[in-house]
C-alpha positions, 0 to 999 in steps of 0.5 A: 360553506355553512349558512351562518358563514354565508350570512356573516359575509352578507352582513359585512358587505351590507355594512361596508356599502352603507358606510357602517362598521360592526365593532363587535359580534353582539352588534352584528348579530343584532343587525342580522336579526333586524334584516331577517325581520325586514325580509318578511312583508308587512303581512308576515310581521302582522301574523308574528305579532298577532301570534305574540299577542295571543300567546301572551293572552293565553299566558295571562288568562290560563286560570280562566280557560280551565286547562293547562297549555304549554308555555310559549316563548313570545320573543321573535328572536327566540322564534327565529332561533328555534326555526333556524335549528330545524330549517335547511336551505334545501327545503324551501324559501326562508320567509315562507317556511318561517311563516309556516313554522309560526302558523303551525305553532299557533294553530296547534294551540288554538285548535284546543279551544277552536269553538270559542276562537271561531265565535269571537272571530279571532280564528278567522282573522288570524288564519286569513292573515296566515294565508295572506302571509304564506301567499306573500311571505316577503316583499320580493314575492309581492310583485310576482304574486300580483303578476300570477293573480292577473295571469290566473284571472285572464286564464279563467275569464270565460267569454260571456255572450250578449244573450247571457243574463247575469243571475241575481246571485252576482249582483245581490250577494257579491257585496257581502262576500268581497271587500277592498282588502287583499284576497287569497288564492287557491294554493294558500287555501289548500295549504291552510287545509293541510294544517287544519281540516276545518275550512278545507280538506287537502284531498278536495280543497281545490274543488272546494275553493272553486265552488266558494269563489266562483262568484268572486273571480276565484279569489277568497275575500275575508267577508266570505271566509268569515261568513263561511267559518261562522256558518260552519259553527252554526251548522255544528251547533244545529246538528247537536240540537237534533233529536235522536230517532225514536227507539234508537240508541246511537253508538258512541261514534255515531253522529247526526249529519242531516235531518229533514221532514220536521215541522221546521223543514221540508217534507220527506215522503216514503212510497210503499207501492201505491201508498205514501207515508210522510215522516222524518229522515235522519242521516248519520255516519252509519245509517239512515233512519226514517220515522213515519209521522203518526197522529201525535208523534213519530212511529218507530224508526226504520233503520237503513244500514249504510255501513254493511259490506254488501252490494247495496246502492242508492240511485235517483228514481221517479215517483208520482200518483198511483205509482206512475213515475212522473216526478224525478225527485226521489231516491231508491235504496236497493240491497240484497237483504230487501225484497224491494227497494226503499223509495224516499221522495223529496217534494220540491216545486221546481228542481230536484236540488234537495234530492241531489243533496241527499243522494250525494250525502248518502253516497258519501257515507256508503263510499266511505265505508266501502273505502275503509273495507277495501283498504282494510283500515282496521285501526280504530283511530285511523278509521275514526280520523276518516270518519271525522274528515268525512263529517267535516266535509258534510258540515262544510257542504251545509255551511256553503249551501247556507252561505250561497243559498241563492245559487247552491254549489255542487255537493260533490265539490265538498265531499271526498268520496262522492267526488273521486268516485266520478272523476277520471282516475279518482281511484288513484287519489283514494289509493294515496289517501289510504297510504297517507292515512297511516301517517296522520297523527290522529292525536294532534290538536289539528287533526280532524278527530281532535277538531270534532272533539274540541267543538263538542261534536265527538266524545271519542278520545284518541291515544296520545302518541308522543312523536317527533314532528317537525313544523317545517315541511319540504316544498317537494309535492307528495304523491297525494298532491301529485295524484290530485293535480293529475286527476284535476287536469284530466277532469278539466279535459273530460269536462271540455270533451263532454261539453262538445257532446251537449249540443248533439244530446239536445237534438231530437230523433229526426236530427240524430237520424240525419247525423247518423246517415251523414256519418255512415256515408263513407260506408256507402263507398265500401259496400259497392267495392265488396259487391264488385269484388264478390261478383267478379266485376274486378277479376284482379281484385277478386283473385287477390282477395281469394289468394290472401284469404286462402293463405291466411286461413291455411297458414293460420295467420289470423294474428298477423292479419289483424296486426296488419289491419291495425297498422293500416289504421295507424297509417291512415291516422298518420296520413290524416295528421300530415294532411292537417285534417284536424285543422280543416275538419272543424265541424260536420255539416248536415243538410236537412233540405229535401226536394219532397213536399210536405205530403211526400214527407208524410207518406215517406214517414208512414212507409218507414213506420210500416217497414219498421213494423214489418221488421219487428214482426219478422223478428218475433216470428223467427224467434217463435219458430226457433223456440218451437223447434227447440221444444219440439213443438214442431216434431218433424222439423225438430227431428230434421234439425237434430239430424243436421246438427248431429252431422255438422258436429261430426264434421266439425270434430273430424275435419280441421276447422281451417279446411272448413273455413277454406271451403266456406270462402271458396263457396262464397266466391264461386257461387257469385261467379258467372259460371255459378250463376249460369248453373244456378238452381233455385229449387234448393232455396225454394224447398228451404223456404217452404220448409221454414214456412211450414213451421208452426209457432206458439200462440201469443196472448196479450193480457192486462194482468199478471197470471197467478201461476208463474211459469219460467220464461213467462210462458203460460201453459195450455191448460191455464189458457184453456181454463180461462 
């Protein structure tokens, strides 16, 4: 039975129930149309009516807008007919798909002049109503939506201790971000980002939403949304006014994304050795430019290329006066083409927020070019679409920092590549992103490149490819959405796991030593068992161990032995689970109490320090003696070692290795028996100790300055030492 026949049956039933009769087919079709209108909620009808108004305004003001637009039929009846021609019952809800259909048509028309629509506020109001309509497409969905919102708030509500103080951000800024009108949730925000990547990108839209709504209970209100859009518009206009670096000609597709170090912004300092040079720093989607400040104007810009396919990196660094690393507020750029890294400092009184912001932006540009190179995105249109989406992500970050200036959000939540470079299995999302990039219609008015062009930030034109594109999408999640949801869930689990380690990281050295000793306590029971087995204090266990070891070595069952050991570990884990040890072992208690007095503790610490010092000295002496033998500094000892190594090599080459292992195992067990101890002769050990003590070492001299003539392995020749 088709959908039309099904609707007619429903119509007849409803007319009989209400006491009415349809006398002709024209009146019946009118009733069906009215029922469809009533099926939409008031918010959905508001979107449809607003679409009609805007379409009419475009029809009347066509000659004033300076462009030709497609004449749209403003009749709701015509809209429903066009929608039903594409809609199928299996693709999703009728009401929600109708809202999506109308929204796609409106946005396609509005994005052609999006800058003006953002300035006059019509774009923000309309798109916010679209999100409300999509979230509650019908009257039946309003009650279920309210239940979902309440459940979501209950799940995300974090317990606040009495000692935690509410920051000023929540009390001073919240009245500017909320109102009494309905708010939208995360799914609606991401859906809008899938239509137009201006307010969000579908790849990181959920992380962007969390960062924007952290202060408002993870619900987006219209005041916050309107401020966010206007800040985006301000940031774009601000970037358009920035001056080009001196003696630099930017490419046609190269655009300034961030500038600091000017008279109206905070300082940026470049460190070269022990000297410092303040200047202006400019970031584009291809390179980083630093212009040292001169007497009157800036000097020629130093270009740091970020688009090359080489192993270059950016990472945080510490700087300070006279080259002493005291302040962790700098970035170092390292490249195989440079002999030393380029260090840029972002001075700040308290935190390193500026440094982290610049570091995230530079990483985003680096990772974007690495993404294009790795997945071989050679099509210029697809590559520029990825550039445009990255540029829009950086602009959204600037806007969010201006909107939430008191409490700046994490930059990674607004950036695509910097985010998924750190998240677990983020590479899977990038794989799906590369596949989805091939399916994007870059010539569509709502694509990232078209939006930049509409906002006068881009002069790159895309080829207009005519293709059939349905405005109704299937409700089944795409592979990209599935990968994003999986990464997000694993990121939450990772954050929970990392939070359990924060307490241990905050402890000092003494506490960590005590914890380590407590964790190694089970080994104290294992070592005596080995000693008793080797010393034949347990003859049955010793004989069993000898027989098992000899059998494994002779039969070469090393793989089977390792398999048995792994199965033993699995059995112990299953036993622990059955005994419910995870529920019983909620914490490990480490006792710091001691019977020693303060003086005893000081003396014990001193003896411990001396023990560590002696161990370091013994290790250094051992390495120096081995080095003396290797370079034949002690010729007599070196000859003996060469003869011994040659004989050992002949033995290993002539005798199968398993017989050698059998001999070693037998020797270990026999030498620890009572019979061997009764026949033991210490003369061999004494001669070996005397031989070791007679090996001279190379003298070590500690100097304060690096010698002019460098020798491999940092060894100073004897002639140079004598001359000094």
